[in-house]
VOSE-376830 format. One record per residue: residue in one letter; x, y, z of N, C-alpha, C in turn. Coordinates in steps of 0.001 Angstrom, whole numbers, plus 500000, padded with zeros to 6 digits. Layout:
// VOSE-376830
AXYZXYZXYZ ...
This chain:
// VOSE-376830
M206559426047070527207376427338070194208243427827071503 I207731427436072662208316427775073874209516426982074235 N210507427578074703211698426994075255211799427363076604 I211859426449077527211987426798078940213606426460079359 V214207427352080009215556427155080238216120427942081499 I217063427685082099217635428407082927218850429151082355 V219105430335082591220244431092082011221288431036082944 L222485430819082496223871430657083241223954431637084153 A224401431459085391224647432418086510225532433414085948 A226590433131085154227438434274084867226796435176083822 L225789434780083259224980435752082408224090436717083234 L223504436107084167222611436948084967223313437589086154 Q224567437206086502225262437490087668224468437436088977 I223654436178089040222981435821090176223367434413090582 S223319434147091757223778432716092150222673431725091842 P223017430583091042221993429627090599221199428909091577 A221899428956092920221209428240093947220103428832094631 N219978430191094231218716430941094610217727431127093504 L217797430361092394217071430627091138216142429436091012 S214906429803090642214152428756089732213650429596088535 V213794428720087436213379429397086164212002429349086045 I211379430482085556210024430615085164209844430553083793 F210716431251082922210504431286081534211722431712080800 Y212015431249079687213031431685078702212578431415077248 D213024432307076356212715432155074985213800432851074331 D214389432191073280215493432847072289214981433216071000 F213532432828070648212856433206069588213548432358068358 S214244431293068578214736430542067546214001429934066429 D212735429876066830211748429477065764210952430461064959 G211279431734065336210684432855064727209204433067064809 N208652432438065852207163432474066009206766432969067314 I205972434040067221205278434603068424203789434812068232 S203149433794067383201716433857067275201011433529068385 D201534432901069397200717432541070635201141433331071813 W201837434590071486202141435518072479200938436470072463 D200731437297073452199663438072073544200165439774073615 Q199459440592072800199839441862072714198777442575073854 R199457443369074608198608443896075708199054445582075942 C198451446082076848198407447617076930197988448230075725 L198655449077075040198145449576073690198770448776072558 P198082448940071400198455448158070443200000448289069846 G200592447232069392201853447429068708202079446588067470 N203054446940066728203387446107065506204666445182065841 W204139443968066191205034442962066751205198441831065675 S206449441599065464206739440508064483207873439567065069 A208178438527064231209313437704064736210082437230063361 S211333437005063487212085436198062429212935435233063289 P213722434267062771214196433304063588215380434072064361 G215416434038065780216252434569066645216014435888066999 L215052436591066555214764438011066914213130438215067090 V212788439256067738211505439775067849211644441235067444 H210727441714066537210749443039066111209579443874066664 G209714445068066821208694446060067222208783447337066792 N207685447888066439207618449425066198206128449767066607 T206138451114067192204789451599067685205013453203067771 S203781453752067757203718455253068005202968455657069397 Y202652454455070003202054454500071245202890454690072537 V202530455112073665203290455212074772203837453953075179 C203078452754075352203560451575075740202734450405075121 S203476449564074477202727448356073774203601447229074359 S203157446131074958203757445011075425203361443668074753 L204337442779074869203974441476074341204305440338075428 I203248439601075792203162438777076862203229437322076504 P204251436597077069204462435177076625203313434346076954 P203026433196076141202014432221076547201871431467077651 G200975431019077967200873430105079147200242430781080466 D199881431922080425199155432537081665200104432473082827 I201440432774082668202379432369083742202391433824084576 Q202248433746085909202194434817086621203090434668087961 C203577435841088411204482435746089416204518437262090062 E204949437281091210205089438601092040206737438941092156 D207326438044092858208931438228092967209567437496091931 C210246438280091096211122437655090061212039438623089394 S212929438078088642213936438785087911213704438640086393 I213511439783085567213154439653084277214596440169083394 T215059439328082489216324439908081866216009439734080439 I216252440816079706216176440979078302217383441455077527 R217549440968076401218645441617075531218011442115074295 G218394443476074105217738444184072941218325445401072591 M217789446036071515218233447213070942216978448099070495 A217141449340070739216143450238070393216502451730070302 V215920452523069609216006453956069349215662454686070583 H214362454599070811213545455549071644213475454789073006 V212701453485072976212350452872074501212581451365074244 L213308450668074949213499449378075104213228448923076718 G212303448137076857212033447745078214211253446469078443 M210604446390079573209818445134079971208680445620081017 V207672444737080971206669444884082003206611443879083028 S206283444131084249206048443153085248204767443421086091 R204375442348086827203209442383087632202016442947087034 L201867442529085809200828443094084869199479442395085116 D198381442930085697197149442419085861196095442386084768 S195044441989085047194004441819083699193720443183083280 D193798444329084178193540445645083668194755446424083085 D195751445571082876197035445976082195197563447242083317 T197437446876084692198129447773085569199348447059086103 G200533447624086053201600447004086687202866447791086637 I204018447238086357205248447786086426205912447895084988 Y206345449194084683207002449360083346208575449962083587 A209439449154083089210911449593083378211575449701081953 Y212396450759081761212913450861080358214195451676080369 V214858451807079209215885452666079206215522453356077742 S215826454521077526215637455352076263216974456092075830 P217677455546074822218818456111074546218697457496073855 D217606457636073233217266458818072464217164459938073417 H216620459634074589216368460693075707217306460821076739 D218472459714076739219238459739077799218581459595079161 V217543458523079208216907458445080604216475457016080773 A216443456604081896215888455282082104214896455517083316 R213792454815083333212731454883084297212208453502084826 I211751453578086003210685452590086415209433453400086841 R208469452842086270207151453709086436205965452606086654 G204965453045087194203647452462087031203168452482085602 I202191451654085321201514451606083987200037451146084210 S199238451866083431197771451659083480197296451676082103 N197086450599081425196655450498079852197665451099078947 G198869451402079521199792451931078549199708453402078299 G198780454133079219198403455427079074199661456377079413 P199581457595078940200647458565079374200779459047080637 S199719458841081363199580459466082929200023458474083917 S200970457500083511201362456598084546202301457268085575 P202402456772086988203285457529087779204610457045087438 I205664458030087737206963457774087564207616457518088875 Y208206456272089149208649455798090623210049456368090628 N210867456345089586212232456731089673212843457068088479 S213650457994088217214326458120086769215904458266087179 L216590457882085946218122457962086034218305458484084687 Y219116459659084643219699460490083522221237460083083151 A221654459537082134222882459383081805223042459298080313 P224311459325079884224571459355078321224533457953077970 F223109457362077672223054455981077353223363455865075888 P224322455001075237224803454869074018223532454451072998 S223593454801071799222640454354070755223391453252070046 N222397452455069211222869451342068336223672450454068922 V223482450114070182224148448865070834223035448017071405 W223561446852071790222639445700072541222805446116074017 Y221611446143074611221367446202076083221073445055076625 E221515444828077837220919443654078693220307444429079992 L219071444301080137218292444931081229217718443847082070 T217882444129083458217279443190084306216331443963085437 L215003443587085345214115444161086248214051443094087522 T214480443255088744214234442514089739213131443075090710 C212080442240091041210907442706091799211024441734093034 E211196442262094152211269441503095406210374442450096528 G209219442084096892208187442663097528207961444139096877 S208094445119097762207979446580097263209255447081096607 S210275446307096638211579446935095977211760446437094709 L212092447509093943212212447306092453213804447712092089 Q214315447007091168215790447432090737215802447261089257 L216225448242088518216642448005087101218247448001086993 Q218670447059086444220230447032086100220337447065084659 I221137448059084253221306448286082854222757447917082400 E222885447207081426224283446923080910224610446930079430 V225597447427079132226008447460077810227202446585077455 P227051445378077126228302444314077073229326444907076173 S229006445588074995229965446006073999230943447032074500 T230449447925075333231284449034075962231692448780077517 G231137447769078264231404447558079551230705448507080506 E229707449295080126229035450301080957227958449528081621 S227592450117082778226452449633083491225869450671084544 W224564450639084779223903451501085681222915450775086355 T222537451355087664221516450673088413220519451683088837 L219256451305088802218178452112089187217183451636090194 D216937452258091296216252451494092322214829452273092403 A213727451708092959212533452399093122211666451495094087 I210498451901094548209559451423095410208134451075094527 D207642449934094669206439449659094127205443449885095329 P204368450643095095203639451041096102202419450082096255 S202359449284095292201184448092095270201604446969094753 P202540446080095486202921444903094928201907443905094576 Q202044443106093527200873442372093157201306441228092298 T200675440154092208201050439049091235200485439313089895 G201210439178088726200877439417087622201791438886086453 Q201592439237085130202274438533083988203351439543083783 F204230439106082773205508439816082425205741439798080932 G206438440665080375206727440611078945207608441695078386 L207707441753077233208528442793076542207819444152076359 A208353445194076177207600446393076315208446447527075246 M207698448236074645208242449392073826207432450559073822 G207892451748073499206891452984073394207648454097072419 D206753454456071633207230455421070437208463454931069934 E208418453848069489209692453205068919209673452669067472 P210372453342066580210423452845065007210935451432064795 S211915450910065634212650449717065211213328449075066465 A212674448443067149213170447674068410213376446260068004 L214483445631068735214772444270068488215127443661069865 W214687442313070000215009441495071256215523440171070550 D216601439648071331217072438274070976216816437106071937 W216250437692073223215894436662074208215346437380075458 I214532436635076177214022436999077349214139435867078453 S214523436290079697214564435138080678214019435611081904 V213155434850082681212461435262083741212794434039084916 T213288434593086143213642433647087151212951434065088466 G212696433068089272212111433348090687213019433020091653 T212564433253092887213521432923094083213289431566094613 G214414430809095162213978429581095633214452428518094704 P215047427273095353215495426360094322214265425742093633 A214590425044092563213476424249091779213249423056092461 D212042422458092362211800421108092946212274420026092116 S212619418914092669213039417738091894212368416438092247 T211529416683093065210685415373093510209644414784092644 M209213415520091672208139415082090821208652413945089719 I210060414074089403210547412887088680210637411753089489 S210017410734089305209998409517089954210892408418089300 W211321408499087954212149407482087511212489408022086149 M213715407634085474214081408135084338214922407010083631 Y214854406861082293215462405870081618216144406371080349 T217237405950079865217705406209078439217780404971077632 D217581405358076286217615404360075416218485404850073979 D219549404320073854220418404701072837220804403861071837 T219680402831071578220004401906070558219931402317069025 E219175403278068849219108404007067577220002405140067241 L220426405818068259221195407088068315222513406988068771 G222912405910069536224091405777070021224771404299069803 N225590403759070537226104402440070206225401401177070747 G224195401511071423223368400270071767223508399746073082 N224539400571073954224810399948075232223835400754076246 M222923401461075934222072402263076874222646403182077577 A224060403515077504224654404515078454224960405699077480 F224738406832078012224803408191077273226331408634077210 E226858408586075978228314408788076019228596410156075040 S229921410635075002230135411729074147230018411299072753 G229452412336071833229524411875070485228018411146070083 E227176410857071112225987410205070998224802410979071149 G223574410344070775222313410867070955221525409934071816 T220564410317072497219789409172073245218427409597073499 D217623408728073649216077409054074013215923408973075529 L215494410010076143215315410265077569213877410182077812 Y213470409176078638212066408965079153211944409173080563 I210954409937080858210779410483082217209354410168082744 Q209401409721083981208145409359084810207894410437085768 L206642411132085770206307412060086837205361411493087708 S205418412113088860204493411599090101203812412988090409 N202540412906090816201658413863091290201764414035092693 L202397414919093124202716415244094514201622416290095212 E200907416667094299199872417969094638198646417314095408 T197828418080095680196454417554096497195352417687095627 T195620417879094362194446417701093359194939417029092035 P194182416400091262194691415863090153195209416943089132 L196002416351088264196734417103087299196207416719085837 A195576417682084916195163417189083828195805417821082637 D195716417108081558196495417522080349198046417897080605 V198718417197081365200078417441081741201040417440080505 F201787418381080161202927418273079304204164418954079875 A205341418681079358206546419157079991207542419471079000 I208262420537079100209330420973078278210590420635078860 L211535420059078235212865419801078655213954420859078021 Q214848421379078909215848422221078554217237421804079246 S218374421855078352219670421680078864219946423035079630 L220639422864080708221023424208081427222627424365081203 T223266423734080059224700423893079759224718423582078330 P225591424303077746225904424138076245226448422682075812 E226916421898076867227539420848076596226580419709076185 I225154419821076514224142418869076162223038419604075282 I222723418945074138221891419511073282220526418765073277 V219312419529073561217978418970073570217419419022072023 S217217418118071218216818418252069965215222417894069891 D214722417360070776213217417187070804212791417498072273 N212308418556072711212058418966074094210591418898074619 Y209613418308073904208408418273074338207913416826074536 D207099416678075667206351415248075793205094415427076443 D204149414617076229202900414655076912202886413534078018 F202089413850079192202066412924080265200669412569080610 G199680413183079934198179412965080139197830413242081478 N196806412853081916196258413013083261196851412266084444 I197230412925085606197989412233086686197040412540087999 P196492411348088456195607411580089669196742411776090902 V196018412326091978196760412571093130197514411251093546 G198772411325093776199536410280094150199952409213093240 G199423409531091866199759408683090775200835409064090043 S201401408171089072202578408543088203202096408243086547 S203033408806085865202766408663084306203948409060083679 W204272407941082627205277408217081755204841409114080578 G205982409809079939205666410543078852205465409458077728 T204675410099076730204256409233075527205338409042074480 G206269410039074345207319409943073334208538410007073723 G208961410505074946210282410730075441210773412041074628 Y212196412248075236212743413473074725214218412997074054 C214515413855073097215844413250072356216991414511072845 I218058413870073343219220414631073798220533414162073083 E221461415180072897222642414702072341223876415276073085 A224962414655073292226160415070073704227206414947072511 P227613416327072129228656416391071173230093415762071573 A230836415418070457231995414617070766232913415497071780 S232791416754071781233507417560072761233058417568073996 T231983417047074405231508416947075755232400416165076789 P232778416610077780233687415834078716232865414691079322 E233372413396079375232721412276080089233034412275081442 D232369411277082223232322410988083617232159412332084343 Q231268413102083728230641414208084534229074414253084396 T228339414988085237226900415203085137226647416603084654 Y225544416763083986225205417981083379223694418400083792 P223524419612084246222104419996084749220984420082083621 M219965419691083986218801419687083116217573420352083733 Q216573420877082994215401421441083739214169420928082857 L213257420628083686211974420201083079210836421232083732 T210075421907082760209244422774083207207912422116082909 I206794421826083842205842421049083806204579421903083747 F203564421629082778202432422495082761201235421542082952 A200074422096083186198838421379083426197763422332083323 D196433421738083101195302422656083000195213423535084227 G194693424600083985194344425529085277195446426414085623 G196410426447084715197632427339084982198717426659085781 Y198574425497086035199539424763086854201183424916086189 L202045425078087006203422425265086396204440424785087564 N205344423880087197206288423407088069207576423288087573 I208772423718088107210020423757087710210731422560088313 V211337421531087660212126420541088220213427420402087584 E214476420473088584215881420293088028216324418871088298 F217181418402087339217835417233087678219057417027087010 S219786416023086903221180415894086241221132414740085374 I222008414772084181222192413679083267223691413270083263 P224256412165083374225570411868083185225927411531081893 V227111411851081605227739411481080443228989410697080582 G229057409380079841230101408658080121229597407213080646 C230466406361080524229903404861080669230734404343081820 G230079403838082950230877403179084081231498404066084929 I232243403571085909233082404462086959234244403574087535 E235060404384087843236209403701088596236485404581089712 C236736404073090972237157404813092099238142404126092992 D239322404774093176240247403892094100240349404671095330 V239500405616095634239539406441096847240882407248096947 E241520407430095862242871408043096119242570409627095432 S241813409600094384241342411056093695240010410928093174 G239539412091092856238160411997092117237151411705093127 I237191411807094401236004411296095267235097412383095662 E235181413609095241234401414830095432233078414522095214 Q232609413631094327231212413580094016230497412426094602 W231332411695095358230884410669096278230178411425097608 S229309410895098159228546411622099321228111410522100272 W228066410971101656227588410024102658226729410799103431 N225614410052104041224737410562104969223898409485105661 A223145409874106676222119408842107376221068408644106307 V220704407424106110219746407119105324218246407767105625 E218054407697106900216676408213107503216789409090108694 S216178410061108893216189410793110234216106409870111414 G216836410086112326217014409509113668218068408541113713 W218653408222112562219843407210112540221100407911112312 L222287407306112447223723407916112575224315407576111387 D225339408348111064226321408132109803227723408236110279 N228454407099109750229987406978110226230901406954108988 W230407407150107694231131407019106424232188408293106488 H233412407859106117234409409000105747235691408352104971 V236521409159104552237698408629103790238684408333104875 S239385407166104880240117406708106014241450406248105356 S242588406484106134243947406134105735244317404887106555 T243419404339107412243760403077108236244007401866107528 R243149401606106410243213400523105740243197400804104306 N243961400137103374243630400359101966243976399141100988 H243390398881099984243716397925099090244542398320097764 T244415399588097458245007399844096121246408399796096093 S247093399219095174248474399237095057249128400511095130 G249972400731096190250475402025096159249665403186096761 G248405402780097225247478403794097629247629403992099214 I246819404863099708246700405083101233245254405125101911 Q244321405331100799243061405514101478241907404674101115 S240875404470101779239662403744101409238547404394102116 F237348404107101566236048404489102498235887403626103679 K235522404230104678235188403536105870233898403972106560 C233122402856106984232027403090107986232453402658109300 G232828403792110061233275403464111352233872404628111969 D234425404536113083235271405566113923236456406043113154 T237122407106113424238297407398112757239525406441113258 G240628406232112377241384405367112782240812403809112752 S241240403123113803240704401820113710239647401668114867 G238976402794115174237840402813116246236694402052115668 D235842401669116787234616401113116321233507401875115668 Y232670401493114969231569402207114597230469402439115728 D229604403291115451228533403627116551227450402500116501 N226714402508117549225382401815117523224383402726116811 H223228402114116471222293402868115763222606403539114335 L223230402847113597223748403395112339222764402984111261 F222468403640110303221807403377108915222547404466107990 S223535404124107455224436405002106899224690404606105518 A224720405582104551224908405229103180226127405984102476 L226952405278101694227971405839100916227602405879099576 T227205407033098899226697407069097632227539407615096561 S227487406874095201228397407304094206227595408338093539 P228463409224092689227863410137091860226946409402090679 L226109410331090197225259409834089059226076409301087965 L225740408126087432226636407640086336225716406728085368 N226284406472084157225552405577083308226059404130083374 I225059403390083706225426401961083618224835401266082554 P226046400588081975225464399966080517224816398771080753 I224479398154079628223999396838079480225090395932079853 G224658395048080543225731393849081131226565394596082096 G226201395674082841227048396304083807227327395471084931 E228646395401085291229166394657086353229836395618087383 V229465395310088613230031396209089691230904395310090610 S232258395800090599233109394829091404233783396030092421 F234125395442093516234700396157094714235341395389095640 W236161395771096403236979395147097465236490395723098795 I236309394813099846235898395257101282236626394547102182 W236940395162103416237342394580104408236313394928105460 I235946393901106406234788394233107207235107393370108657 D234712394031109707234684393578110994233260393970111572 A232249393133111667231054393562111838230265392608112868 Q229563393042113658229018392063114942228000391014114265 I228420389725114742227520388708114488227351387985115918 P226326387059115931225860386374117213227143385541117721 L227392385612119074228390384750119583227795383219119492 N228526382057119266228363380786119335227075380488118360 D227193381062117152225916380785116218226256379562115512 A225304378746115654225463377446115028225326377401113504 T224603378454112857224196378601111602225470378907110688 G226242379868111322227394380513110568226911381443109655 I225821381798109442225419382832108439224609384093109213 S224454384082110646223597385020111024224405386309111425 A223696387350111319224346388774111655223582389537112318 I224123390486113183223503391506113824223537392881113163 D224967393162112715225182394324112025225730393952110554 G225582394807109645226248394506108510225966395487107385 G226500395250106064226263396179105056225864395495103850 L225440396330102828224866395679101549224966396756100445 L224727396432099189224786397391098135223522397513097449 Q223155398808096951221880399178096358222117399853095234 Y221194399762094437221127400655093079219980401629093215 G220169402917092788219035403774092842218981404767091643 R217850405264091398217478406141090462216429407042090888 C216438408427090862215287409202091345214852409149092718 G215806408629093757215394408591095002214883407142095345 T214695406332094396214109404737094602215456403963094651 W215478403156095832216667402262095850216204400793095921 I217027400002095230216903398605095185218081397696095666 D217766396734096387218797395837096980219533395083095790 L220957395223095751221654394306094734222199393136095490 E222422392085094866222868390919095639224131390347094575 P225174390204095323226451389694094525226309388367094094 A227099387893093185227065386635092746227295385704093781 G226482384586093896226601383826095067225944384068096202 G225311385369096395224542385818097406225377386322098534 Y224674387117099529225704387725100716226018386396101582 P227029386712102409227456385523103161226607385511104497 Y225876386457105091225168386483106099223744387041106032 Q222869386766106989221725387151107000221300387917108436 I220608388849108409220230389600109679219266388554110351 I219666388563111887218687387746112635217346388612113229 P216443387709113637215311388308114016215352389297115133 S216227389210115978216392390106117278217133391302117023 S217659391412115936218372392686115629217504393937115681 T218039394993116273217242396159116453217870397398115287 G218633396846114451219191397644113453218067398010112340 P218444398687111285217508399086110199217077398016109259 F217878396821109304217510395937108003216465394913108669 A215628394430107816214595393395108187215160392185108381 E214502391330109143214814389962109419215296389212107948 G216249388552107832216761387723106785217377388581105649 T217554389808105751218265390608104782219600390156104680 G220165389879103269221377389368103269222535390664103282 V223490390409103996224656391524104262225976390812104147 F226949391830104168228399391472104470228399391653105882 S229158390676106631229236390945108124230457389958108523 G230466389859109994231634388827110450232945389644110212 L234116388946110409235473389303110252235987388844109047 S236481389692108101237048389264106769238078390185106471 G239290389708105869240198390649105275239851390970103908 W240728391612103178240309392135101881239938391130100916 S238668391217100399238276390275099467237324391099098391 Q237355390471097138236629391193096123235485390635095843 W234290391386095497232947390905095270232412391554093824 A231546390870093195231132391337092126229661391150091744 L228902391767091111227541391317090781227120392140089459 I226183391426088900225644392039087550224396392833087709 I224303394016087215223274395016087316222181394379086183 P220950394217086486220032393762085361220058394840084312 D220099394282083060219926395098081864218861396181081909 S217578395744082689216605396673082671216940397934083466 L217898397809084232218305399058085039219446399840084219 A219673399445083150220825400138082399220187401724082078 G221366402561082140221063403949082045221492404737083233 P221094405981083415221448406976084585221142406368085829 G222057406257086832221683405729088141222813405850089245 Q222600405383090342223773405502091324223916404098092068 I224976403827092630225086402735093555225361403332095005 R225043402577096021225446402968097294225748401763098264 F226736401952099167226953400975100312226342401423101417 V225331400568101998224531400872103140224987400015104295 F225253400569105390225679399892106705224709400175107630 G224342399111108421223490399356109590223823398567110840 S223680399128112052223887398578113305222924398587114217 D222768397613115222221700397727116136222084398679117455 D221449398444118513221804399323119640222603398697120720 T223290397543120452224226397082121378225313396314120564 G226528396678121075227758396050120375228226396639119070 T229584396792119174230154397402117818231399396655117385 R231786396945116288233270396382115830233967397453115104 E235021397145114387235647398316113680234989398738112524 G234227397895111688233585398599110663233825397993109244 L233225398759108320233336398209106817234248399100106061 Y235133398583105519235962399355104547235788399095102997 V235774400002102089235295399765100662236409400350099946 D236945399728098839238077400224098079237931399728096511 D238570400445095693238664399950094317237291399486093741 I236432400583093540235073400251093097235234400472091591 H234681399427090795234638399511089255233402399105088855 I232730399929087713231696399501087096231865399424085580 Q231634398438084910232083398429083443230894397510082979 G230857397350081455229838396577080828230073396682079425 F228894396101078603229022396086077088229293397546076528 V230175397546075553230522398808075187230075399110073805 G229110398312073254228397398620072018229228398073070686 I230101397161070939230933396591069770230334395439069244 E229883395368067889229098394240067400230060392873067290 N229389391799067322230069390475067285230671390322065651 P231970390326065415232422390262063965231871389053063221 E231670387934063975231305386510063468230072386847062620 Y229227387735062807228074387997062229227946389208061342 G229109389907061086228984391052060248228227392235060710 E228243393297060012227889394624060562226353394548060422 N225814393786059614224261393790059442223578392493060269 S224364391985061216223758390691061792222751391177063038 T222879392282063496222100392577064693220593392601064259 P219753391751065030218388391754064857217704393046064946 V216483393178064413215681394395064602214436394106065224 L214090394807066328212826394584067036211843395673066970 S210569395507066733209505396468066780208430395894067599 A207794396802068176206699396553069025205571397618068674 Y204327397102068597203067398026068284201917397132068673 P200999398228068978201148399779069290201871399878070638 N202640400832070818203294401149072043203411402687072348 P202622403027073297201878402387074410200710401511073855 F200380400357074762199264399545074332198511399399075637 A197238399214075290196189398764076316195839397324076368 E195863396566075267195485395269075344196503394376074770 N196553394159073475197656393359072856198816394068072346 L199996393493072393201144394096071922201796393093071142 T202072393500069736202948392572068850204411392757068708 F205184391970069012206462391925068715206957391510067380 V207778392122066603208187391549065346209747391661065285 I210454390475065200211855390439065301212363389917063981 S213083390747063264213461390363061910215007390242061950 G215695389692060811217036389636060782217785388755061687 I217092387601061982217509386680063089218338385630062416 P219638385483062849220300384366062425219976383245063064 A220403382018062543219982380638063136220365380546064711 G219443380287065398219578380109066808218350380281067688 E218465380224068833217356380380069805217018381700070002 V215817382044070177215318383357070574214452383398071739 T214592384252072603213794384303073881213318385879074041 I212189386058074572211719387449075018211503387501076583 E211962388573077107211787388565078617211319389994079082 I210355390093079890209855391388080023210116391591081611 F210711392841081887211143393217083083210452394448083574 D210306394547085079209763395784085514210991396757085699 L210629398095086125211946398828086316212809398597087625 A212267397553088511213001397193089511214097396115089214 G213980395806087863214685394614087461214144393114087561 R213059393018087930212283391773088198211720391252086898 L211999389968086636211447389470085540209962388901085655 V209156389793084944207574389643085120206925388571084240 E207490388436083108206963387462082046207868387069081017 S207824385786080473208808385433079464207849384634078223 P207193385571077492206381385015076458207130384236075521 R206335383209074845207205382322073719206751382853072389 L207797382800071447207510383173070201206754382000069429 S205866382517068638204976381666067996205276381187066573 T206328381953065918206700381413064498208135381242064427 P208754380243063691210107380306063379210587381226062235 G211830381009061802212310381795060760213125383008061065 E213508383773059809214310384941060128213378386088060640 V212230385942060431211317386940060908210242386301061784 R210220386573063151209299385973064321208483387017064651 T207281386414065031206244387355065576205729386909066938 L205249387740067730204544387370069117203548388354069352 I202248387897069506201142388823069956200880388396071380 W201236389410072353201427389335073808200268390116074218 N199379389674075156198290390448075700198557391375077043 G199595390858077620200157391714078795199100391885080019 Q198007391046080011197086391170080916197370390963082330 N198466390348082490198943389909083923199668390913084499 I200037391938083950200899393069084485199947394384084620 P200166395181085763199585396465085751199962397558084868 A199404398674084850199827399664083889201077400267084360 G202145400628083413203208401184083734204355400868082610 M205577401201082786206652401165081920207200399856082273 Y207595399065081169208517397877081185209615397882080134 I210499396920080534211645396834079345211484395380078920 A211489395374077580211594394052076967212909393721076342 R213274392629076643214734392260076016214635390930075226 V215045391069074062215196389929073153216558389326073134 C216657388159073438218059387505073575218048386556072299 V219030386771071296219154385983070266220596385323070271 Q220400384025070159221719383471070348222682383847069127 G223816384088069568224923384456068595224809385895068195 S224097386667068678223923388096068378223701388914069805 E223782390260069607223577391147070681222003391185071171 D221857391259072489220627391376073031219786392697072444 I218640392757072383217802394017071948217171394386073103 I217131395858073502216276396095074601215319397302074041 Q214132397363074451213150398349074150212244398636075141 R211857399863075320210727400321076269209514399984075783 I208645399355076671207206399310076288206343399880077594 V205229400332077046204335401024077988203012400427078063 K202532399947079293201211399359079270200282400561079884 L199147400785079233198194401670079642196994400982080496 D196310401839081246194985401352081817194030400769081203 
């Protein structure tokens, strides 16, 4: 029933950089059976999109489920009432806390203390004004330490008022809707935000699968739906039990149609994939080649709650000629204590008619610094099945003098793929031309393949493993030791493209085979069933999320329907990607989960 979401900054008139969402509900399911009535009794009910209330008591409150408690927060409600429309905050187990409301019938707004909803509650401050009746109000109560502020807005008339007060006894407590002496109150949403940015470190991996809801290329595009799978890591100091999480889009361009997933128990330092994933959709009107903010609210036994914010890209692939649209690219030192030299340079360029490229080195034609470990990172993008990265580089980097091998390097650069802060080295077709020598004091390990030496503009390409298809980033990393420098590395005309989900016409529209795997998740044996197979060879490959092939089991039966019972005992628990390759047809990708 609960929907957790951040409300747009324009609605709250608060900068989103200083917000973390605690709770939101728009009552779209018409169910408040799991809410708790507190203070004095009230007649509360719900219909789709609205909560209704009436009472003859001084104060009746409705508290959302989950035992969510906070001290400093902002509570915003939208509602309509005759006598009293308000909210409670900092409510303890004895129903003592803060009560803030507007009363159009009495032309007064108040912030007061509350104790069991009784009439003798102390009044902290009042505001008398001609408050209009029969209109929707938006009320925001902000609690920061002892400071209280009630903002009153009437969107239909443009009127607004502000009432300040002091809380003599700030405390941690619950929050909720409130009414008093009210024949017919209505609310259509409540939002609660706290201070400080939301954490994003608990998501350790994410993966999308659009084979059923999209065009099958594993990239989330406009007009498509996709299944989003998330892996959580426990960074706390105690185990998390019975973990579940609610997903919410923070923008109307993305629709979450299935927002709940279970993650089970997560030990300290451990990770867990959700058991079912989430369903998200991007309407045809959603602009592509952009990222959209999402929020995950994580719950666990004992009242644990954590807010995680991340982004989802819409669109497939990327093109960057460094002439425009580079604001989403970023550069920084990879680790503390190292230097960064990336910037946009007009010294060298590959694009026809262009003037710019990315450079790791000093401005102009100046040399790069010693002690570099510097990354140029792309925006978050969707990498499709069969994704190919191509780019042009110009390089002048330090190699040993009089090297007999012809492949040794002291400084150099390489390409990496990343998701959720985890980065994997990618290797171009034919491999890197150089390898880091043992005596280098730079950031790369001995034998690491790199671009190095002196070379004019040359194009390089590599295939990203299908198991890494979905949301991710690429980055160019350059490293140097502590002695000797050269002009540096230039990168231009970066392009990622891949399979676009068009069926092979040779086999007709029903030629794509169907793969099922059960039970999934599995603990012991997993059965693959592949049907609708045209004549031709069939192979199954199992990859981990780093793109490494971990096993290639053999099919045991011939024919149009083929089965394989696989025990998977040689792999640890976790998430894997099964790829079925059918000669003359499209590959099939499916997520599988191995349990302990």
